[in-house]
DRENSEKOL-116993 format. One line per field, with one value per residue (C-alpha): residue in three letters; x negated, y, z. Coordinates in Angstrom, 1 decimal, decimal comma, m for minus. Layout:
r = c(ALA/...) .
x = c(X/...) .
y = c(Y/...) .
z = c(Z/...) .
! end
This chain:
r = c(MET/SER/PHE/ARG/HIS/ASP/PHE/ASP/GLN/THR/SER/LEU/ARG/GLU/TYR/ASP/ILE/ARG/GLY/ILE/VAL/GLY/GLU/THR/LEU/GLY/GLU/ALA/ASP/ALA/PHE/ALA/VAL/GLY/ARG/ALA/PHE/GLY/THR/ILE/VAL/ALA/ARG/ALA/SER/GLY/SER/THR/VAL/ALA/VAL/GLY/PHE/ASP/GLY/ARG/LEU/SER/SER/PRO/GLU/LEU/GLU/GLN/SER/LEU/VAL/ALA/GLY/LEU/ARG/ALA/SER/GLY/MET/GLU/VAL/LEU/ARG/VAL/GLY/ARG/GLY/PRO/THR/PRO/MET/LEU/TYR/TYR/ALA/ALA/THR/THR/LEU/GLN/THR/ASP/GLY/ALA/VAL/MET/VAL/THR/GLY/SER/HIS/ASN/PRO/ALA/ASN/TYR/ASN/GLY/PHE/LYS/MET/MET/LEU/GLY/ARG/LYS/PRO/PHE/PHE/GLY/ALA/GLN/ILE/ALA/GLU/LEU/GLY/ARG/ILE/ALA/ALA/SER/ALA/ASP/VAL/VAL/GLU/GLN/ALA/THR/GLY/GLY/GLU/ARG/HIS/VAL/ASP/ILE/ALA/HIS/ASP/TYR/ILE/ALA/ARG/LEU/ILE/ALA/ASP/TRP/ASP/GLY/GLY/ASP/ARG/ILE/LEU/LYS/VAL/VAL/TRP/ASP/ASN/GLY/ASN/GLY/ALA/ALA/GLY/GLU/VAL/LEU/ALA/ARG/LEU/VAL/ARG/SER/LEU/PRO/GLY/GLU/HIS/THR/VAL/LEU/ASN/GLY/GLU/ILE/ASP/GLY/ASN/PHE/PRO/ALA/HIS/HIS/PRO/ASP/PRO/THR/VAL/PRO/ARG/ASN/LEU/GLU/GLN/LEU/ILE/ALA/GLU/VAL/ALA/ALA/GLN/GLY/ALA/ASP/LEU/GLY/ILE/ALA/PHE/ASP/GLY/ASP/ALA/ASP/ARG/ILE/GLY/VAL/VAL/ASP/ASP/LYS/GLY/GLN/ILE/LEU/TRP/GLY/ASP/GLU/LEU/LEU/ILE/VAL/LEU/ALA/ARG/ASP/VAL/LEU/ARG/GLU/HIS/PRO/GLY/ALA/THR/ILE/ILE/ALA/ASP/VAL/LYS/ALA/SER/GLN/VAL/LEU/PHE/ASP/GLU/VAL/SER/ARG/ALA/GLY/GLY/LYS/PRO/LEU/MET/TRP/ARG/THR/GLY/HIS/SER/LEU/ILE/LYS/ALA/LYS/MET/ALA/GLU/THR/GLY/SER/PRO/LEU/ALA/GLY/GLU/MET/SER/GLY/HIS/VAL/PHE/PHE/ALA/ASP/LYS/TRP/TYR/GLY/PHE/ASP/ASP/ALA/LEU/TYR/ALA/ALA/VAL/ARG/LEU/LEU/GLY/ILE/ALA/ALA/ARG/LEU/ASP/GLN/PRO/LEU/SER/ALA/VAL/LYS/GLU/ALA/LEU/PRO/ARG/THR/VAL/SER/THR/PRO/GLU/LEU/ARG/PHE/ASP/CYS/LEU/ASP/THR/ARG/LYS/PHE/GLY/VAL/VAL/GLU/GLU/VAL/ALA/ALA/ARG/LEU/LYS/ALA/GLU/GLY/ALA/GLU/VAL/SER/SER/ILE/ASP/GLY/VAL/ARG/VAL/ARG/THR/ALA/ASP/GLY/TRP/TRP/LEU/LEU/ARG/ALA/SER/ASN/THR/GLN/ALA/VAL/LEU/VAL/ALA/ARG/ALA/GLU/ALA/ALA/ASP/THR/ALA/GLY/LEU/ASP/ARG/LEU/ARG/ALA/VAL/LEU/ALA/SER/GLN/LEU/GLU/GLN/SER/GLY/LEU/ALA/ALA/PRO/ASP/PHE/SER/GLY/ASP/ASN/ALA/GLY/HIS) .
x = c(m5,7/m9,0/m9,4/m12,4/m12,9/m15,6/m14,4/m16,6/m18,5/m17,3/m13,6/m13,1/m12,7/m11,9/m8,2/m7,4/m8,7/m9,5/m11,4/m11,7/m9,4/m11,3/m14,6/m14,3/m10,6/m8,4/m5,7/m7,9/m8,5/m4,8/m4,1/m6,9/m5,4/m2,1/m3,7/m5,8/m3,3/m0,6/m2,9/m3,4/0,4/1,0/m1,6/0,3/3,4/4,9/6,6/7,9/6,0/7,5/5,7/6,0/4,0/3,3/3,5/0,0/m0,3/m2,1/0,3/3,0/0,4/m1,4/1,9/2,7/m0,6/m0,3/3,1/1,7/m1,1/1,4/3,7/0,7/0,3/3,9/5,3/8,8/8,2/10,6/9,9/10,9/9,8/8,3/8,4/6,6/4,4/6,6/9,6/7,7/6,9/10,6/11,5/9,0/10,2/14,0/14,0/11,5/9,1/6,0/3,8/3,8/1,5/1,7/m0,1/m1,3/m4,2/m2,9/m4,5/m7,4/m7,9/m5,7/m8,2/m8,2/m5,8/m5,7/m3,7/m2,4/m1,2/0,8/0,8/4,0/4,8/1,1/m1,4/m3,9/m7,4/m11,0/m12,1/m8,9/m9,8/m13,3/m11,7/m9,5/m12,6/m14,3/m11,2/m11,2/m15,0/m15,0/m11,8/m10,5/m6,9/m3,8/m2,8/m1,3/2,4/5,3/6,9/9,9/10,7/13,7/14,2/15,4/16,9/16,0/16,0/19,7/19,2/15,9/17,3/20,4/18,1/16,0/19,1/20,5/17,8/18,5/19,0/19,0/21,0/23,2/20,4/20,5/17,0/15,5/12,9/10,4/9,0/6,0/6,1/2,8/4,1/3,7/5,6/8,2/9,9/13,1/13,6/13,0/15,5/18,2/17,1/17,4/20,9/22,0/20,2/21,7/20,1/18,8/16,1/13,7/11,5/8,3/6,6/9,4/8,7/6,6/3,5/0,3/m1,7/m0,9/m0,8/0,0/m2,8/m4,6/m2,2/m3,9/m2,0/m4,9/m6,9/m5,9/m6,2/m3,6/m1,1/m1,5/1,6/3,7/2,5/3,4/6,8/7,6/6,7/8,7/11,8/11,3/11,6/11,5/8,8/7,1/6,4/3,9/3,1/0,2/0,4/2,2/3,9/2,4/0,6/2,3/1,2/3,1/3,1/5,1/7,3/4,2/2,4/0,0/m1,1/0,0/m2,9/m2,4/m3,0/m0,8/2,0/1,6/1,9/5,3/6,5/5,1/6,8/10,1/9,5/8,3/11,6/13,2/10,1/8,5/5,1/4,7/1,3/0,7/m2,2/m4,4/m7,7/m11,1/m11,1/m8,2/m8,5/m8,9/m5,9/m3,7/m4,8/m4,3/m0,9/0,3/m0,7/1,0/4,2/4,1/2,6/m0,5/m2,9/m5,0/m7,9/m8,5/m10,4/m9,7/m7,9/m4,2/m4,5/m6,4/m3,9/m0,9/m2,5/m3,2/0,4/1,7/m0,7/0,2/3,9/3,2/6,3/4,2/0,7/m1,0/m4,2/m5,8/m5,5/m1,7/m0,7/2,2/3,5/6,9/7,9/10,5/13,7/11,5/9,3/5,7/4,4/3,2/5,9/5,7/9,4/10,5/8,1/9,6/13,1/12,2/10,3/13,2/15,5/13,1/12,9/16,7/16,9/14,3/15,3/12,2/10,3/7,8/5,0/5,7/5,1/1,8/0,7/1,5/m1,1/m4,5/m6,8/m10,0/m12,6/m13,7/m15,5/m13,5/m14,3/m17,9/m18,8/m22,4/m24,1/m25,8/m26,7/m24,3/m27,3/m28,3/m25,0/m24,1/m27,8/m27,9/m24,8/m26,2/m29,5/m27,6/m25,5/m28,5/m30,3/m27,2/m26,5/m30,2/m29,7/m26,6/m24,2/m20,4/m19,9/m17,0/m18,1/m14,6/m15,4/m18,9/m19,9/m17,7/m19,5/m17,8/m19,8/m18,9/m18,5/m16,1/m16,8/m18,5/m18,1/m20,3/m19,0/m19,7/m17,1/m15,5/m14,9/m17,8/m21,5/m21,1/m21,3/m18,5/m19,0/m16,7/m17,0/m14,6/m15,2/m13,4/m15,3/m17,8/m20,8/m19,9/m19,4/m22,8/m24,3/m22,5/m23,6/m27,2/m27,0/m25,5/m28,1/m30,9/m29,6/m29,4/m32,9/m34,2/m32,8/m34,4/m31,3/m30,7/m27,9/m24,6/m23,7/m21,8/m21,2/m17,6/m16,3/m15,5/m11,8/m9,4/m7,3) .
y = c(84,5/85,4/88,9/91,0/94,7/97,3/100,9/103,7/104,7/108,3/107,5/106,1/109,3/110,1/110,8/109,3/107,6/110,0/110,1/111,3/109,4/107,3/107,9/106,9/105,9/103,8/101,3/98,5/100,6/101,1/97,4/96,9/99,5/97,6/94,2/95,2/97,5/94,9/92,4/94,8/95,3/91,5/90,8/93,4/91,2/93,8/93,2/96,5/99,4/102,6/104,0/107,4/109,4/113,0/114,8/114,1/112,6/109,5/108,9/106,7/104,1/104,1/103,7/100,6/99,0/99,8/98,2/95,1/94,9/95,2/92,6/90,2/90,5/89,5/93,0/94,2/97,5/100,4/102,7/106,2/107,6/111,0/113,7/115,5/113,6/114,6/113,0/109,7/110,2/110,9/107,7/105,6/107,2/106,9/103,6/102,3/100,6/98,9/101,0/103,7/104,7/108,0/108,3/111,9/114,1/116,7/120,1/118,8/119,5/117,8/115,0/113,8/111,4/109,3/107,6/108,8/106,0/105,4/102,2/102,1/105,6/106,6/108,0/105,5/107,0/106,8/103,3/101,9/103,2/101,7/98,4/98,5/98,8/95,9/93,7/94,4/94,0/90,7/89,3/88,9/89,1/87,2/84,3/85,4/85,9/87,4/90,1/92,1/95,7/98,0/101,6/103,9/107,3/109,2/112,7/113,5/112,4/114,3/117,5/117,3/116,7/119,7/121,9/120,6/122,5/125,9/128,2/131,7/134,7/137,2/138,7/137,8/137,0/137,4/134,7/133,9/130,4/129,2/125,4/125,6/122,9/120,5/117,4/119,4/120,8/118,8/118,7/122,4/123,3/121,3/122,7/126,4/125,9/124,9/127,6/131,0/134,0/134,8/132,5/132,6/129,6/130,1/127,2/124,9/122,3/119,4/119,4/117,5/119,9/122,7/125,3/128,3/128,0/125,6/123,9/125,2/128,0/128,7/130,4/134,0/134,0/131,2/133,4/136,4/135,4/135,0/138,3/140,1/138,6/139,5/143,1/143,1/141,8/143,7/140,3/139,6/136,9/134,4/130,8/128,5/124,8/122,7/119,9/117,5/120,0/119,0/122,4/125,8/129,3/132,4/136,1/138,8/141,6/143,7/140,9/140,3/136,7/135,2/132,9/129,5/130,7/133,8/131,6/129,3/132,3/133,2/129,6/129,0/132,0/130,6/127,1/128,2/129,9/126,5/124,7/127,0/125,9/123,5/122,6/124,1/122,6/124,3/123,3/124,7/127,0/129,0/132,6/133,3/135,6/132,5/130,9/134,2/134,8/131,2/131,9/135,2/133,6/131,1/128,1/126,0/126,4/123,4/123,6/120,3/118,7/119,6/117,0/116,3/112,7/113,8/116,5/114,2/111,7/114,4/115,7/112,2/111,9/115,3/115,5/118,8/120,1/122,1/122,1/123,6/124,0/126,9/124,8/125,2/121,9/122,6/119,8/120,0/117,5/120,0/118,6/117,0/113,9/115,1/114,9/117,8/119,0/122,4/122,3/121,8/124,5/126,8/126,2/126,9/130,1/131,4/130,8/132,9/135,6/135,8/136,4/139,2/142,8/143,8/142,7/139,9/142,5/144,2/141,0/140,5/144,1/144,0/141,2/142,2/143,0/141,2/140,9/137,5/135,5/133,2/129,5/129,3/125,9/125,1/122,0/119,7/116,0/113,5/112,0/115,4/117,3/115,8/116,0/119,8/120,3/118,3/120,3/123,6/122,4/121,3/124,6/126,6/124,5/125,0/128,7/128,5/129,6/129,1/126,2/124,0/120,7/119,4/119,5/120,7/123,7/126,7/129,5/132,3/135,6/139,1/139,9/137,0/133,5/131,5/127,9/125,3/121,9/119,0/118,2/114,8/114,5/116,2/116,6/120,2/122,2/124,6/127,8/130,7/133,7/136,3/139,5/142,6/144,9/144,7/145,4/142,4/140,3/141,2/140,1/136,8/136,1/136,8/134,3/131,7/132,3/132,0/128,7/127,3/128,5/126,8/123,5/124,2/125,4/128,7/130,9/130,7/133,6/136,1/138,5/139,7/138,0/140,7/139,9/141,6/139,1) .
z = c(236,9/238,5/239,8/240,7/240,2/240,9/241,2/240,0/243,2/242,8/242,7/246,3/248,3/251,9/251,4/248,0/244,9/242,2/238,9/235,3/233,0/230,5/232,3/236,0/236,2/233,9/233,7/235,1/238,2/238,5/238,4/241,0/243,3/243,1/243,6/246,6/248,2/247,8/249,5/252,4/252,7/252,5/255,3/257,4/256,9/254,5/251,2/249,7/248,2/246,7/243,7/242,0/239,4/238,5/235,1/233,9/230,4/231,8/234,7/233,0/231,9/235,2/237,0/234,9/235,6/239,3/239,5/237,7/240,3/243,2/241,7/241,3/245,1/245,6/246,3/245,7/244,0/244,3/241,3/242,1/238,8/237,9/240,5/243,3/245,8/248,7/247,0/247,1/250,8/251,4/249,6/251,6/254,9/254,4/252,5/255,1/252,7/253,9/251,7/249,1/246,2/244,2/240,9/240,9/240,1/242,5/241,8/239,7/236,0/233,4/232,6/236,2/237,9/241,0/243,8/247,2/249,6/252,7/254,8/256,7/257,9/258,1/255,7/254,2/254,1/255,1/256,2/254,7/251,2/251,6/252,6/249,5/247,4/249,2/248,7/245,0/244,6/246,5/245,0/248,6/247,5/248,4/246,1/242,7/243,1/241,1/243,0/241,8/240,8/240,7/239,8/242,6/241,9/245,1/243,7/244,5/248,2/248,4/247,1/249,3/252,3/251,5/251,2/254,5/256,4/254,8/257,7/256,2/257,1/255,1/253,2/249,5/248,3/244,8/244,4/241,7/241,5/239,6/239,0/237,1/234,7/237,6/238,7/240,8/237,6/237,4/241,2/241,5/238,8/240,6/244,0/243,1/241,6/245,1/247,1/247,9/246,2/242,7/241,4/238,4/237,6/235,6/233,8/234,9/232,1/233,3/231,0/231,9/229,7/232,2/229,4/231,7/234,2/236,4/238,9/242,1/244,0/246,4/243,6/243,1/239,3/239,1/240,9/238,5/236,4/239,5/241,0/237,7/237,6/241,2/240,4/237,2/238,9/242,2/243,9/247,6/247,3/244,9/245,5/243,7/243,8/242,9/240,4/242,6/245,0/248,3/248,5/248,4/247,5/248,5/247,5/249,2/247,7/247,0/245,2/248,1/248,7/251,9/252,6/254,2/257,8/257,4/256,1/259,1/261,4/259,9/260,1/263,6/265,1/263,9/265,0/268,5/269,1/269,1/270,6/273,1/274,2/271,3/269,8/266,4/264,4/261,8/260,2/261,1/258,1/259,4/260,7/264,4/263,9/263,4/266,7/268,6/267,1/267,9/271,5/271,5/270,2/273,2/271,4/272,0/269,0/268,2/265,8/263,9/261,1/257,5/255,5/255,1/256,3/259,4/260,2/259,8/262,2/264,8/264,5/265,3/268,2/269,8/268,9/267,1/265,2/262,7/261,1/258,2/256,3/254,4/251,3/251,4/252,9/255,3/257,6/259,3/262,0/263,2/261,5/258,9/258,7/259,3/255,8/253,7/251,4/249,6/248,5/252,1/253,4/250,7/251,9/255,5/254,5/252,5/255,5/257,6/254,9/254,7/258,4/258,5/258,8/256,9/253,8/254,0/253,2/256,5/258,4/256,6/257,1/260,8/261,4/262,7/259,8/259,3/256,6/255,5/252,9/250,7/251,1/249,8/248,3/247,3/246,2/248,7/248,2/249,7/251,5/253,0/253,6/257,0/258,2/257,5/259,6/262,4/262,3/262,4/265,3/267,3/266,8/267,8/270,9/271,9/271,6/273,8/271,1/271,4/269,0/268,1/266,4/265,6/261,9/261,1/263,1/263,8/265,7/267,6/268,2/269,3/265,6/264,7/263,5/260,8/259,7/258,0/257,2/254,8/252,3/252,7/249,0/247,1/247,3/248,7/251,9/252,7/254,5/255,6/257,9/259,3/261,2/262,3/259,9/257,0/259,3/261,5/258,4/257,1/260,4/260,3/256,8/257,8/260,6/258,3/255,6/258,2/259,5/256,0/255,2/258,3/256,9/253,5/251,6/249,8/251,1/249,1/246,8/248,9/246,0/245,7/248,9/251,5/251,1/253,5/255,3) .
! end
């Protein structure tokens, strides 16, 4: 059977393949992903690929087509079934497969879906995804073959392994979980039955329509139900997941959101007790407070580029035991395997909370207070976005500003810092600013607006930002 396939140009992203089902992504794309990825695995002398899928309505059919494509490239496919993305990562790691593909739309709306991949133990991204597209478009695939498949029930082992790292104290916690109708539902129900404490699960049923709210725990309105239930129960904390449970959201006993960098401070202090002097990695969008607190706790803070695949690669390179992103990805290599797993991060956080002699809100409130914008995203053509960042960087360096160019430009001033970077996945620029007070934040926003205007762009809408952090 001849094979050649062109993906929609918008679906091949930096970190994954993603599109709108029925418009830019369909079963033919799923087969092509399997056929091309299977070719890549085969040419790397591999033969086994683990496959899982999330709870979206389109996922079962896409998974079947993906498996067919992998088998056509001679792969032995280990079908893990429906569940969270980190459970697939766990299967690939512990079963030592040569590759892994997860069918998931992650935190995107219900009509989206996509594919996240691993080659060996490493994330598959960037130029590798572009190469997959080239292989499909040019029909540069291995000879048609008939691989095999088998179903593997990894959930029991995965849950047992999560529980094995519970390290809490005597304090009995009351915890509210919001599964957001995402793919973790069945695993989460079994997990909480084995954890100490009193647990309530909201939206536990896996439902690809996401009837309760959008499955993105980094957006405050998606946490409103969780916050209300924490208050109603007088719970110690609340935990939320995105659609495939590789990102976590946390609220404390007062219903305050623990942002990604604040959560990482809590986790880093605990990890650094066992690993003094260790490198803790966070992305460029994180608060300066995080980097300062890691130093204060005896760690070496490392600012790195945004993107879960990039962070994972940097962890492996530096031997870091812990990393995190503002988007809620948390990566443990301390006792765990280095991949982002919201369920595992939750277990570790609960262990810390059960050993605290104060509520989680007291930990948050003791952190230095800053004011900051949220993550500001504004349209900019793909053909222009990187050029704008380069122009801003050149002007700032000519002025002698203190600039980090790890990922876009992050500028430190006496008032605080501001960031401008190009999104790797969308035709947008991303900006953020943080200062000690509102007057300082106003000055940072004015500098950012001026730089954008010098490159011919209007300033983003700053209305309603001024969030305490």
